[in-house]
N, C-alpha and C positions, 0 to 999 in steps of 0.2 A: 166479572165486574173488575175494574181498573184500579190498581193498587195506588195509592198517592205516597206512603211512605215505606212500606215492606216490600222486600224483595225475595229472592229465593232463599235468603240467609239472614233473615232479621232485615233490619234498616242499616243502610251503608251509602256513603258517599263522601266527597271532598269536604273537608272540615272548614266552616264558616262560608260554605256556600250551599246553596239551594236548602236540603233538609237537615244536613248534618251540622247542626247549630245547638248552644246551650238552650234556647228557647224549646226547640223540638225535644231536647230530651226530658225537659221539665214538663213539657205536656205530654211526653210518654210515661214518666213518672206518676204523674197525676192520672192519666188513664187506665195504665196497666193496674195502678193502686186501685183505683174503683173498680175494674172488672172482677180482681182477685179478693177484693173484701167482702168475705161472706163468714158469717157467725159471728158469734160475740168474742172469740177466743183473740189474744194476741198476736196479730199478723206479723209475718217476717219475712224481709226480702235479703237475698243475699246479693253481692256483687264484686265480681272479679274484672280485671282489666289484662291487656298487654302493656307493653312499655311504649307506646306513642306519646308524644308530649299533649294531644289532645285529651288524654284521658284525663289529666287535671282539670280539666273544663267540663268534661262530659260527665264526670262522677258527682261531683257535689249538685251540679243541675238535676240529676237522676234522684240523689238524696231529698233536696228539697222537694221534688215532687211525691214521693213515696212518704215523706214524714209529715207532709202536709195533710195525705190520706191518713193518718194514723197510723203507718207501719212502721215497725223497727227495723232498721236497716244494718246488716253485718258487713264490713268491708274487708275484703281479701287481700287488696294489691294485687302484684302481677301473679297469675296463676293461669293454667292452662284452661281452656274452655272446658274438658271433660272433667276438670277439677271442681268448676261451678255445678256443672250436672251433678256431679256425685255428692256435692255438699249441700245442695239443695235438698236432698233427700235427707242425708245424716243429720241435718240441724232441723228437719221437719219444717222448710220454709214454704210459703204460699209462691213464691217466686225465684228465680235464680236469673241473673242477670250479667252477660259478657259483654265487657267495652272491647271491641276488637273488629279490624277489618282484615282479618287472617291473614292472606299473603299478600295484601295489598301494601303499597309503599307507605311511608307515615304520613303523607297529607291526607290520606283517607282514614276513616274511622266507622265504626259499625256499632251496632246495640244486638245482641241476640238474647231472646227470653226463653225461659225454662219454666214449666209448668212444676207444681209440687211432686210431679212423678220422676221429675229428672229429664223428661222429655222436651223438644222444642215444639212451641206452640203449632196448632194445625192452621191451614188458611182460614178456616171459619172464626177461629179465636182472633186472631189477626184482622182479618176484616172489621170485627166487633171493637176491637181497642183503635183501629184506626178511625172508627167514627166517633169515639168518645175523645180522641185527641183533638178533635176540631170542636169540640163543646166548650164553653165558657170556663177559662182556668179555676173558678170559683165554684164551680159545681160539686156539692156535696162534699164539701171541705170536712176535715174531723174539727172537732170543737176545741177549743184552746187547751183545755186540759186534756185532752186525748191524742196530742201531737205524738209522732213517733220519736225514737230517739236513734241515733246512729254510733254505731262501735266498731272498732276494729279488732279482727279476729287474728292475733298476732302468730297463731300456729297453724294456719289454713294451709300452708305449703307442706308443713310436717305430716299433715293429715293425709293430703294427697299423695306424698311420698309413700306412706304405709299401705295406704290403699292399692297404688300401683304394684308395689314390690309383692304384695299377697296374690297376684295374678301369675306370678312366676312359679314354677313347680317347687313344693318345698324341699325336694329330694335332690334338686339341683342349686349350684352357685355358676358364675361367672367366671369363676377362677380360671386361669389361662388364657383369657380372652383379653386383647387388647382391642379397642373401639376408639372411632372418633364420634362425638356428638356434636352437630351443629344444631345450634338452638334458634337459630334467626335471629338474635339479639331481641329475643320477643318473651312470651310468656313464662317458657319454661327454662329459661338461662339460669334459674338455681336447681329448679326440682329435678330436670333430667339428670343432669351430670352426678346429682346427690345420690339418686335411686340407682344408678347404674353402679356407682362406686361401692355403694353399701351392699349390693349383691355380688361383688368380688371383682369386677372387670378393672382393668388398667383403663382409666377413662383419658381421653386426649379431648378436651373441649375447645370448640371455637364458637363465633356468634355468641359469646357471652358477655359482653361489653356494651349494653345497651346505654343510648345516649338521649332517647327521645326522637331521633332523626334517622337511626341505621336501622330499623327493625325491615327484615328481607333486603336487605341492601347489599347485593353480591354475596349473598348466604342463604342458607335455608332450602326447604324442598323445591323453590322454585328456579333457584341458581345453584345448582349443585360443582359448579367447578372447583371452587374453595374446598368443598369435601373431597372430591376425589384427589385432588393435588395432596391434600393433607395424608389421606388414607395411603398414597403411595410413598410420601415422605417419611412416614411414621411407621412404614410396614406393618400396618394394622390388619386386624383380620375382619374388620368390617366398619364401615361409615353409616350413620345415621344422621338423618334430615329432616328437621321439623319445621313447620311453618310458623308464621306470627304467634298464634294461639295455640299451637301444638297439637292441632285435632288431625293433622295431615303426616304421614309417613314415606318418604322415600329412602331408599337404600344403596350405598355403593359397596360393590363387592370388593374382595382384597386385590383384584386386579384394575381398580379404577373404574370399573363396569357399573352403569347406572341401572338399577332395578325400579321399576316402576309399581304403582299399586296393582295393576292387574297379576303382575309375577308374584307379588307378595300375597295378594287373595289365593293364587293358584297354590302357593306354597302352604300358606296356613289350611286351606280347604283338603289339599292332599294328606297332611299330618292329621288334622282333625279326623278325617275319613278313615284313615287306617285305625285310628284309635277309638273309632265309634262316637266322636263327641259332636257329630253335627246332628240338629234337631229336625231337619229336614234334608233330603236327598238332593244338595244343592246350595248354591249361594245366590245373593242378590247384588247387582250392579246396576249401572246406568246404561243409556245407549249411547255412550262414549267408550265403554269397555272393548277390547279389542277382540275382532271374532276368533282370533286363536285361542282364547280363554274359553270360549263358549265350545268350540271344538274338542280342545283338551278335556275340560270338565265332561263331555258328552263321552268321551272314550273312556273316562273313569266311573260312568254311570250317574254322573250327576248334572244338573240341570243349572243353568244360568237365567235366573228370572231378571228382565230388565224394566229400569225406572225411569221416569224423567230425571234431568240431572240435578243434583242436591242430595247431601247426606240424608236431609229428613224426609225425604221420599224414599230413599233406601230401607230407611228405619221404619216408616209406615208400612211399607210392603212386609220388610221381615216379621212385625209384629202381627199382622193381619194374617199370615200364611204360615208363621210357625219357624221361620229361619234364626239362625242364630250367628251365621256370619254374612257379612256383604260390604260393600266399599264402592270407592271409585278409581279410576285409573289415576287420578290426580293425588291420590295417597290418602283418602279418607278410608278409615278403616273400623267398622262398626262390628264388636264383638259383644254381642248382646249377654253372653254369660258373666261379664265383666260390668259394661258400662251402657248407659243409655243413648252414647252419641261416640263421634269419631274421636279415637284417641291414639294419637302416635307413639305414645312412650309404650302403652300396653301391646300395641300390635309389635312393635320393635322386639319387647320382651318373648312374644310367641316366637317370632324368627329366631331369637338368640337360644330359645328352649329348643327349638330344632335343630340348630347347629352342635349344641350339647348332647342332646341325646344320641344323635347318628354321627357325632363325632366327626364331621365333616366341615369343610370351608363353604362358606355361603356361596362362592362363585358357583360350587358343584349343586347346589340345591335349589338355587334362585330362578334358573332360566328352565322353568317346569314345562313352557309351551314357546314354540318358535311363533313370532308376532306375526298377522298378516300384515303386509305394507299398509300403513295408515299413516295420513298427513292432516294435520289440523292449522289452520292458519285463521288468525283473528283481524277484523277489520273494524276500524274504529270510525265511528260516525258520530255527528254534531247535532242534529234536529232529525226527529221523524224516525221512522224504523224502516231502512230498506228492503227489508223481507217483503213488504207489503208491496213493492214494486212490481208492474207487471213484467217488465223486461227481466228483473229478478226471478220470479215465479218460471217464467218461461225458460231461463236457462238452468233452474232446478230441474225442471221436468224434463228435459233433455238431458241432462247428465245421468239421471234416474234411468231413463230409458238405455242408454249405453251401456250402464253397469248391469244393468239386468239383475241376474240371481247369482252373481260372481262377485258381490260385495255390498257394502251399506254407504248410504250417504245421510249426514247428519247436520243439518243448518239450523242453528239457533241465535236467538237473541242471549246474551249474558244476563244473568238475575243480578249480578254485582256490578257491572261495568258497562260502560258504551261500547260494547263489542258486538259484533257479527262473528260467531264462532261457525268454520266453515271444516267439516272433518268428512273424510272419504276413506273407504278402504276397501281392499279387496286384493285378488291373487295376482292381477296384472298392475306391477307398480307403476310402470309410466303411464297406464291408463287414469289411475287414481291421481297422479300427479297432475296431469293436463287436465281433470275434470275440477280439481280444486282452483287451479290456475284461472281457469275459464270462469268459474262462478265468483270467484274473489274480484276478478278484473270487473265484471259485471257489475257487482255491488260497490266496489271503490267509483265506479263511473257516476252511480245515482246517487251516492254517499258525499260526494265531493261537494 
């Protein structure tokens, strides 16, 4: 089925263009409220957001939809996506909503939905909600005396801080560690520095002055130059970068070297395996994770299960097959012993706990495997999907034949932006580079 609204991570797009409008948010509130309105109990919805200007437009539209369906709404203000997932369960809510476009620039926004169990919705439920969104807006509205109420929860950030701190070993503190935390001027700009400071770290905070426009701008997990520069200037032990909604983590070691999600997963997997904390003999990642990680885990007697791109597909596989650790190269870390979705802060605390237990610099710990040469390039398109073009398909087939069994080729359409992502990896770096350049050239020629 073709999706009209939902992508790989909720609904996302440029604000006041196409689907990302106040009317769409209102329709989504009505449709999701109608779908989850079950039983005679008083229904609850929780809503968090990041720091984008457009959150002021989207939030009240959602509230109107949910209250029209007789649902009470609890508003959190800026809070990380995993905080919404946690509080959905903690407050016994029927729906959790996060208003965020994650790592995108301020002009985009998005809406992510969580079920009462704190997990992101399945494709099936999203399809059913989409169908309800196109129904007349006056369908099955609550009676006049049954309208919902909206209430702001002032201590939501404090609740999440305490939740995150409880995932750090009780016998340890962060005393003696100087760290830089980059909050991307996003949802974690208050909670992450506070949690780390309360655990004892000396905290240098950057990306903590949101103005509605600067989320992810020159900072955060997708632009780590400022983080690396600050770590070196401050002589910090580690740098921690989150994205706009704080469900991603990228690390900078004490020497200014960037550590991606694959290395972080390898580090945590090694520690958990040593302490017999893995619930299954391996971890879950996506098709984008480096072949070097897979080879490293095999050497440790662990498997790497791969899924399609999207942290919710990682979570689905984890739940189905009993894994408790998974993630993405981009920095989504899913630690299901603690959370139902990716959580950058909790993942960072796991890395910090390894540093404290082993009393070793993160630079000595975080290079757990040698990456196979891998190149990823994005090609923007305006209309149609270039992957369906015959010339593109021919170029891809030729590249796969040349690469053989010495590497991998992954070409896919982004689920959150109008991009084709071209990734190749293999032991021959020159061949990998040439293959990506050739495919990108063909896609550009048909996408122009």
